[in-house]
C-alpha distance (Angstrom), angle and dihedral (degrees) to the residues before:
residue distance angle dihedral
M1 . . .
G2 3.80 . .
S3 3.76 132.3 .
T4 3.82 91.0 -88.6
D5 3.82 87.5 67.3
L6 3.79 97.4 61.0
L7 3.76 114.0 152.8
P8 3.83 112.1 -121.9
D9 3.83 94.0 -120.5
R10 3.80 96.0 44.2
L11 3.78 129.6 79.6
T12 3.81 93.0 -160.0
D13 3.78 138.1 28.7
Y14 3.81 93.2 -125.7
D15 3.77 141.2 11.3
V16 3.79 92.2 -138.3
I17 3.79 134.2 13.8
V18 3.80 117.1 -163.1
V19 3.80 115.4 -157.2
G20 3.80 111.0 -151.3
A21 3.82 130.9 30.7
G22 3.77 97.8 -140.7
I23 3.79 120.1 119.7
A24 3.84 91.2 -81.3
G25 3.81 94.8 52.6
L26 3.80 94.4 42.5
T27 3.81 90.4 48.3
A28 3.81 90.7 51.3
A29 3.81 92.3 50.4
K30 3.80 92.5 45.9
E31 3.83 92.3 47.3
L32 3.81 91.4 51.6
L33 3.79 93.7 50.7
M34 3.80 93.7 45.0
A35 3.80 88.7 53.5
E36 3.82 96.3 42.6
P37 3.85 115.7 8.5
S38 3.81 92.4 -171.8
L39 3.81 93.0 67.2
R40 3.79 116.5 114.0
V41 3.80 103.3 -130.0
L42 3.81 128.1 177.1
V43 3.82 127.3 -174.9
L44 3.82 118.7 -154.6
E45 3.82 118.2 -161.7
A46 3.81 124.1 -174.6
T47 3.82 96.7 -155.1
G48 3.78 130.3 59.2
R49 3.81 96.2 -105.6
V50 3.79 142.3 46.6
G51 3.78 124.4 -119.6
G52 3.80 106.2 66.9
R53 3.81 106.2 -152.4
M54 3.79 89.7 8.2
L55 3.81 107.5 95.1
T56 3.81 124.4 165.4
V57 3.82 120.1 -175.3
P58 3.83 135.1 171.5
I59 3.81 121.0 -106.7
K60 3.82 130.9 -173.4
T61 3.79 118.9 -103.6
L62 3.80 137.1 178.6
G63 3.80 115.8 -45.9
G64 3.81 95.2 19.5
R65 3.79 93.1 -70.5
T66 3.81 123.5 135.9
L67 3.78 132.5 -132.1
N68 3.81 127.7 -159.0
V69 3.81 108.5 -125.5
D70 3.80 134.6 -179.9
L71 3.79 120.1 -118.2
G72 3.79 91.4 177.5
A73 3.79 132.8 29.2
S74 3.79 106.9 4.2
L75 3.82 114.1 147.3
I76 3.79 131.8 68.9
T77 3.79 139.2 165.2
Q78 3.77 135.8 -137.2
S79 3.82 90.8 -114.3
Q80 3.83 91.8 62.4
T81 3.78 92.2 90.8
N82 3.81 100.9 178.7
I83 3.80 97.5 54.4
M84 3.82 90.0 40.2
K85 3.82 90.3 57.5
I86 3.81 90.6 54.3
I87 3.81 92.1 48.7
E88 3.80 90.5 50.0
R89 3.82 91.4 46.5
Y90 3.80 90.1 59.4
Q91 3.82 93.0 38.6
L92 3.79 93.5 -125.7
K93 3.79 117.1 170.5
K94 3.79 118.5 -112.7
F95 3.78 127.4 -163.8
R96 3.77 135.1 -174.5
R97 3.76 115.1 -107.6
Y98 3.82 116.9 -119.7
T99 3.81 111.5 -100.3
D100 3.80 102.7 152.3
G101 3.77 117.7 123.7
V102 3.77 135.0 36.6
P103 3.82 120.7 -42.6
W104 3.79 121.2 -142.7
G105 3.76 90.8 -132.6
Q106 3.76 133.1 -0.5
I107 3.78 133.1 -175.3
G108 3.79 121.6 -157.5
A109 3.78 144.8 134.9
P110 3.84 114.8 -126.5
E111 3.81 92.1 -162.1
P112 3.82 111.0 40.1
R113 3.80 117.3 -151.9
L114 3.77 116.5 -136.1
M115 3.81 114.0 -128.5
R116 3.79 116.5 -171.9
N117 3.81 117.6 176.9
L118 3.79 106.9 0.4
F119 3.77 92.9 -173.7
T120 3.79 94.8 64.2
W121 3.80 91.9 58.1
P122 3.81 113.0 113.4
E123 3.82 85.8 -134.8
A124 3.82 93.9 55.1
K125 3.81 95.3 97.4
D126 3.80 92.1 49.1
L127 3.80 91.8 47.2
D128 3.80 89.2 53.3
K129 3.82 88.6 54.9
T130 3.80 91.2 51.9
T131 3.79 127.0 77.3
A132 3.78 119.4 -134.6
A133 3.81 88.0 -114.9
Q134 3.81 92.5 54.2
W135 3.79 91.6 48.8
I136 3.80 91.7 49.0
Q137 3.80 91.3 50.0
A138 3.80 92.4 49.4
N139 3.80 99.9 41.4
A140 3.80 111.1 25.6
I141 3.81 110.0 89.1
G142 3.78 117.1 -146.2
R143 3.79 133.2 6.4
A144 3.81 94.5 -84.9
A145 3.81 93.6 53.2
K146 3.81 92.8 46.5
D147 3.80 91.5 48.8
A148 3.80 91.2 49.0
V149 3.81 96.7 51.7
E150 3.81 93.1 40.0
L151 3.79 90.7 50.3
G152 3.78 89.6 51.1
A153 3.81 92.0 55.4
R154 3.81 93.5 43.5
S155 3.80 94.5 48.0
T156 3.81 90.9 47.1
Y157 3.82 98.7 52.6
G158 3.78 106.2 19.9
I159 3.82 89.6 -128.1
E160 3.79 134.2 85.5
P161 3.83 117.2 -79.9
D162 3.82 91.9 -123.4
R163 3.83 87.5 76.2
V164 3.81 96.8 54.1
S165 3.82 129.8 82.7
M166 3.80 110.3 -121.4
L167 3.80 89.8 -137.9
Y168 3.81 90.0 54.7
H169 3.80 89.7 47.8
L170 3.80 90.5 54.1
A171 3.82 91.6 46.3
Y172 3.81 90.1 51.0
V173 3.80 91.7 49.0
K174 3.81 91.9 47.4
S175 3.80 91.4 52.6
T176 3.82 89.8 61.5
G177 3.80 97.5 42.5
T178 3.81 109.3 -109.2
F179 3.78 139.3 8.3
G180 3.80 91.2 -113.8
G181 3.80 92.7 51.0
L182 3.80 90.5 51.1
I183 3.79 98.5 57.6
D184 3.80 105.7 18.5
V185 3.81 107.3 98.7
K186 3.79 87.7 -150.7
G187 3.78 89.2 51.6
D188 3.77 130.4 108.1
A189 3.81 96.7 -88.1
H190 3.80 96.8 54.7
T191 3.79 110.6 45.7
L192 3.82 109.7 101.1
R193 3.80 138.2 50.2
V194 3.79 133.1 -172.0
E195 3.80 120.7 -123.2
G196 3.79 110.8 -115.8
G197 3.79 95.2 21.1
M198 3.79 138.0 -75.1
Q199 3.80 98.2 -92.1
Q200 3.79 90.1 73.6
I201 3.83 86.7 71.5
A202 3.81 89.7 63.9
Q203 3.80 91.5 41.5
R204 3.80 92.0 53.2
M205 3.81 91.2 48.0
A206 3.81 89.8 50.3
E207 3.81 90.4 51.3
D208 3.80 89.3 52.7
L209 3.80 91.5 51.4
G210 3.81 92.1 47.7
N211 3.80 132.2 -128.0
D212 3.80 91.3 -92.8
R213 3.82 90.1 64.9
I214 3.82 97.5 48.7
L215 3.79 124.7 63.4
L216 3.81 117.7 -171.8
H217 3.81 125.3 -157.2
R218 3.81 91.3 34.1
A219 3.81 113.3 128.8
V220 3.80 116.5 -170.8
E221 3.81 116.8 -139.7
R222 3.83 107.4 167.0
F223 3.81 143.2 25.3
E224 3.81 121.0 -158.7
I225 3.80 110.5 -168.1
D226 3.81 119.6 -160.3
E227 3.81 104.4 -171.4
A228 3.79 94.3 -179.7
N229 3.80 92.9 60.1
D230 3.82 96.8 31.2
T231 3.79 90.1 -122.1
T232 3.78 132.2 133.3
T233 3.78 119.9 -166.7
V234 3.80 114.5 -150.7
H235 3.80 116.5 -156.7
A236 3.80 116.1 -159.3
Y237 3.78 140.3 161.5
S238 3.78 136.1 -150.4
T239 3.81 114.1 -100.6
D240 3.81 87.0 -153.0
N241 3.81 89.8 58.7
V242 3.82 115.5 13.2
T243 3.81 91.8 -163.1
E244 3.80 89.9 63.7
K245 3.81 105.8 93.3
V246 3.81 123.3 -167.8
V247 3.82 129.4 -169.4
Y248 3.81 127.6 -160.4
T249 3.79 132.0 178.3
C250 3.78 127.9 -150.1
S251 3.78 143.7 152.2
Q252 3.82 100.0 -119.7
V253 3.81 135.1 18.8
I254 3.79 130.7 -154.4
C255 3.79 110.3 -159.8
A256 3.81 104.1 -158.0
I257 3.79 101.2 170.2
P258 3.83 129.1 109.8
M259 3.80 112.3 -73.8
N260 3.79 93.8 -120.7
Q261 3.82 88.1 58.0
C262 3.82 90.1 54.3
R263 3.80 88.5 69.5
K264 3.82 87.6 71.0
L265 3.80 91.4 60.3
T266 3.79 124.3 92.1
F267 3.80 118.1 -140.6
S268 3.79 125.1 -160.3
P269 2.98 111.4 -136.1
P270 3.82 91.8 32.7
L271 3.78 122.8 -106.0
P272 3.81 118.7 -100.2
T273 3.79 113.2 -92.9
H274 3.81 95.8 -108.2
K275 3.81 92.1 51.8
R276 3.79 92.5 47.8
Q277 3.80 90.9 48.3
L278 3.79 89.4 51.4
F279 3.80 93.2 55.9
E280 3.80 93.4 42.7
S281 3.82 93.8 49.5
C282 3.80 98.9 52.5
I283 3.80 117.6 115.3
P284 3.82 116.2 -155.5
S285 3.78 116.4 -128.2
N286 3.77 114.0 -125.2
Y287 3.76 111.3 -148.8
I288 3.78 113.1 174.1
M289 3.78 101.3 -158.4
F290 3.79 123.0 -168.4
I291 3.80 139.1 -176.9
I292 3.81 122.9 -159.6
T293 3.80 122.2 -171.2
F294 3.81 122.3 -151.3
E295 3.78 137.1 -169.9
K296 3.80 89.9 -109.3
P297 3.82 138.9 -8.2
F298 3.82 91.9 -96.0
W299 3.82 93.7 170.2
R300 3.79 89.8 68.4
D301 3.82 90.0 60.3
E302 3.81 88.4 63.4
G303 3.80 93.7 47.8
W304 3.80 93.8 -104.9
S305 3.80 124.9 138.9
G306 3.81 95.4 -143.6
E307 3.80 90.6 -116.6
I308 3.78 119.3 132.8
A309 3.79 127.3 178.0
S310 3.79 111.0 -175.4
T311 3.79 139.7 167.8
G312 3.80 88.0 -155.7
R313 3.80 91.4 -131.4
T314 3.80 124.5 126.0
T315 3.80 136.0 -179.7
K316 3.80 89.5 -93.0
E317 3.82 111.9 97.4
G318 3.82 112.0 -109.6
E319 3.80 94.9 3.1
V320 3.82 114.7 133.7
H321 3.80 127.2 170.2
P322 3.82 122.9 -150.6
I323 3.81 106.9 -126.6
V324 3.79 119.4 98.4
F325 3.79 99.6 163.7
T326 3.81 139.9 -1.7
Y327 3.78 135.5 177.4
D328 3.81 138.6 178.6
Y329 3.82 110.1 -82.5
T330 3.81 97.2 175.5
A331 3.81 112.8 147.4
P332 3.82 123.1 -123.1
S333 3.82 87.0 -112.0
G334 3.80 89.7 60.6
E335 3.83 104.6 -103.2
A336 3.82 102.5 148.0
A337 3.80 119.2 -131.6
L338 3.79 144.1 150.1
A339 3.81 123.7 -147.5
G340 3.75 124.3 -160.5
Y341 3.79 152.4 146.2
V342 3.78 131.1 -107.2
M343 3.80 131.5 -149.6
E344 3.80 116.8 -94.9
R345 3.81 91.9 -121.5
F346 3.82 90.0 70.4
A347 3.82 93.0 60.3
D348 3.81 93.4 97.4
L349 3.81 94.4 60.2
S350 3.79 120.7 97.0
T351 3.79 116.5 -100.5
Q352 3.80 91.0 -106.8
D353 3.80 94.0 49.0
R354 3.79 91.0 47.4
C355 3.81 90.6 50.0
N356 3.82 91.0 50.1
A357 3.81 91.6 49.0
I358 3.81 91.7 50.3
V359 3.81 93.9 49.2
Q360 3.81 90.6 48.5
D361 3.80 89.3 50.4
L362 3.82 90.7 50.4
M363 3.80 87.8 53.3
R364 3.83 89.0 60.4
F365 3.80 87.5 65.4
F366 3.80 106.5 25.6
G367 3.80 103.7 27.2
D368 3.81 128.9 -132.8
R369 3.80 94.3 -31.6
A370 3.81 89.2 78.3
M371 3.80 86.5 68.3
L372 3.81 100.0 32.3
N373 3.84 93.5 53.8
F374 3.83 95.6 42.6
I375 3.84 117.0 130.8
D376 3.82 112.1 159.3
Y377 3.80 143.9 -10.4
K378 3.83 132.2 -148.9
E379 3.80 128.7 176.3
K380 3.79 144.0 175.3
I381 3.81 125.5 -155.0
W382 3.78 100.3 -158.0
G383 3.79 94.2 -169.0
E384 3.82 88.5 68.2
E385 3.81 95.1 56.1
P386 3.84 103.9 119.6
F387 3.82 97.4 -141.9
G388 3.80 97.6 21.0
G389 3.76 130.7 106.2
G390 3.76 95.9 -139.2
S391 3.76 121.3 -99.6
P392 2.95 141.3 -47.1
S393 3.80 89.5 2.6
I394 3.78 144.5 -52.8
T395 3.81 120.3 -73.6
M396 3.79 131.4 -148.7
P397 3.82 126.1 -128.9
C398 3.80 125.0 -141.6
G399 3.79 119.5 -62.1
T400 3.81 96.8 22.7
M401 3.79 105.2 93.2
T402 3.81 94.2 98.0
S403 3.81 89.1 63.9
W404 3.82 91.1 40.0
L405 3.80 89.3 63.5
S406 3.82 87.6 67.1
R407 3.81 94.0 58.2
Q408 3.83 94.2 111.8
E409 3.81 96.5 43.9
H410 3.79 114.6 114.1
F411 3.80 120.6 -135.9
L412 3.80 110.8 -138.7
S413 3.83 104.2 -63.3
V414 3.82 95.7 -9.4
H415 3.81 117.8 93.6
F416 3.79 125.2 -171.3
A417 3.80 130.2 -134.1
G418 3.80 135.8 163.5
S419 3.79 134.8 113.0
E420 3.82 92.2 -82.5
T421 3.83 90.4 59.5
A422 3.81 93.0 55.3
S423 3.79 124.7 114.5
E424 3.80 92.3 -142.0
W425 3.80 133.8 26.5
L426 3.80 96.7 21.3
G427 3.79 110.6 -159.2
Y428 3.80 94.2 15.7
M429 3.80 132.3 105.6
E430 3.80 87.8 -113.4
G431 3.80 90.3 58.6
A432 3.80 91.4 47.6
V433 3.81 92.0 52.5
E434 3.82 91.5 47.0
S435 3.80 90.7 52.1
G436 3.80 92.9 49.0
I437 3.80 91.5 52.4
R438 3.81 91.4 48.6
A439 3.81 93.5 49.2
A440 3.81 91.4 48.0
H441 3.81 91.9 54.7
E442 3.80 91.0 47.3
V443 3.80 87.4 56.5
L444 3.81 92.5 46.2
Y445 3.80 87.0 54.8
E446 3.81 92.3 51.1
L447 3.81 91.8 47.2
G448 3.80 91.0 52.7
H449 3.82 98.8 -112.6
H450 3.79 91.8 134.0
D451 3.80 94.1 153.7
K452 3.82 89.8 60.3
I453 3.80 96.1 52.5
S454 3.79 126.3 107.1
Y455 3.79 101.8 -146.9
T456 3.79 90.0 -168.0
V457 3.80 87.2 68.8
L458 3.82 89.8 53.3
E459 3.81 94.9 45.7
N460 3.82 95.2 110.0
T461 3.80 96.4 40.5
S462 3.79 136.4 85.8
Y463 3.83 87.8 -99.5
N464 3.81 88.4 74.6
S465 3.82 111.3 86.0
D466 3.83 90.0 -143.0
Y467 3.79 93.4 50.9
E468 3.79 116.4 131.3
E469 3.76 117.3 -162.3
P470 3.82 109.3 -118.2
K471 3.78 114.8 -119.5
L472 3.76 137.4 178.3
P473 3.82 116.1 -116.4
S474 3.81 112.7 -78.2
D475 3.78 116.8 -96.6
H476 3.82 94.0 -161.0
Y477 3.77 118.1 130.6
T478 3.79 113.8 -92.5
T479 3.81 129.3 -162.8
T480 3.80 111.5 -126.9
P481 3.84 115.7 -171.0
S482 3.79 110.9 -115.8
F483 3.81 115.5 -114.0
W484 3.80 94.5 -152.9
K485 3.81 99.8 59.6
P486 3.84 97.0 58.2
A487 3.81 90.4 37.2
L488 3.80 92.0 53.8
F489 3.81 90.9 47.3
F490 3.82 91.5 50.5
V491 3.82 93.8 49.0
T492 3.83 91.5 47.7
V493 3.82 93.0 51.4
L494 3.81 90.9 44.8
C495 3.81 93.1 51.9
A496 3.81 91.7 47.2
G497 3.79 90.7 50.1
I498 3.80 92.7 50.0
F499 3.80 91.0 48.8
V500 3.83 93.6 51.7
Y501 3.82 92.2 44.1
S502 3.81 93.5 49.9
K503 3.81 92.5 48.5
K504 3.79 91.6 52.1
Y505 3.82 95.5 50.7
R506 3.83 98.0 29.0
L507 3.81 93.4 -127.9
S508 3.80 128.2 169.5
Y509 3.79 116.4 -98.3
T510 3.86 91.2 -105.0
A511 3.78 92.9 48.4
R512 3.77 90.8 44.4
A513 3.79 90.3 56.1
M514 3.83 97.0 41.4
R515 3.83 102.5 41.0
P516 3.87 95.8 74.8
L517 3.81 89.5 46.0
E518 3.81 91.0 50.7
R519 3.80 91.6 49.9
T520 3.79 90.9 50.3
L521 3.83 94.1 48.6
V522 3.81 92.9 48.2
K523 3.78 91.3 48.4
Y524 3.84 92.0 47.5
S525 3.83 96.5 46.2
T526 3.83 101.3 38.2
G527 3.77 106.0 20.1
F528 3.84 90.1 -128.3
D529 3.78 126.4 117.2
W530 3.79 119.9 -115.3
P531 3.83 110.6 -93.1
G532 3.79 113.9 -100.3
T533 3.82 120.5 -107.5
């Protein structure tokens, strides 16, 4: 329904328009309607499906059967309470991923270090000027340590660590708990899967909302905000026919698309500088995720877990192999599969050449059976998604973390959600759900439904009266008193005093130097003055 269809007793088409039908946007819409069912909510999605970075596709398995597999978000943990509640609401079956056996490479920290507020560190500014690669080179001792930390950054973002701010890397790690838990496939973030694939979560949420509340193939391009009349006009177009323009009006907007996609939007009035810089600075991650099915899980026969963590480098000059990470993706029903991620540099190969390179790389670890048991191959290059922000999330380059701190701030009637705006579990489904809940309660506040608000959700936002805007340490010039000037003055006075004292009492040079010190020590230790001479 466009603005030409305004009802006579309504000033706007909708109370709330949600831009983006990923898990964050769907969560926001669902949260609003659970709190206040009378709200008029519309979800606009640019692509032809719901789910965002959730993508489930069929793949061939043994005997001509098919298996639904995830080429996007796929792993969760019991401690991710928000996404677990949704899974339980829809009674979806979970199962623990196979991790028994020996991995071919594993990264982890036996003693995690607790990091509280990174942005109050005196070193925060310097860390934001340093790439993750530079920090690794300067601080990791030995080839093995450098490979381990570099692999962690590469497997986390799908891009090389020389493109990522070290401060952002630390913030990302902190949001998931520990460095080891972030990249260790046996770690806390990677333990459970859902039978049938993750995208069904988004599909079930969309069914709950109803087809009349979700419009696919609608890409938003401009927001016009009229504060005086409490109206926001949303300009969109059909991705099936770009000449088909559509206009909607509403009171509040939740923009639940990747931050690097927000740079394509026009705001009237314009965004503040720091918010615009945030959107313009974002770098999309570029996971290339693959699934390969096999006749049987042959790696288990050898006592291996199916996990590989690899830098791809060998002793041969210039030789690089594609695999960064793999793990066992075998279904509970027994269909054997491995899932994994490929280096960004292999994105320009054809699908067939990339598949061949991956199988050859698997043979380095598992032998010929990786080829002999091969059945089918599926992949997703997330950097090529037209309205996506890469996967698993956006990253931030050096010098941008001041603007990144504003990621949750709303702009007039437009509120922002998405996994990269989360406080915890950045880049994960859990973070996306958290952000959708937060944005929904911000909107409830603006619409005056104060009795429906969970203020705990808004604790770390500007809607909390005790909220303090996070800032990096100041880099203003400071005046530090010089140590040498008072020290030089003290020594000069001391020497002059000793000289005068020694002349008066005709003492030796040693006695002249020691007598004042003796007097001082006696006075300090006993409280009595030195006896007169």
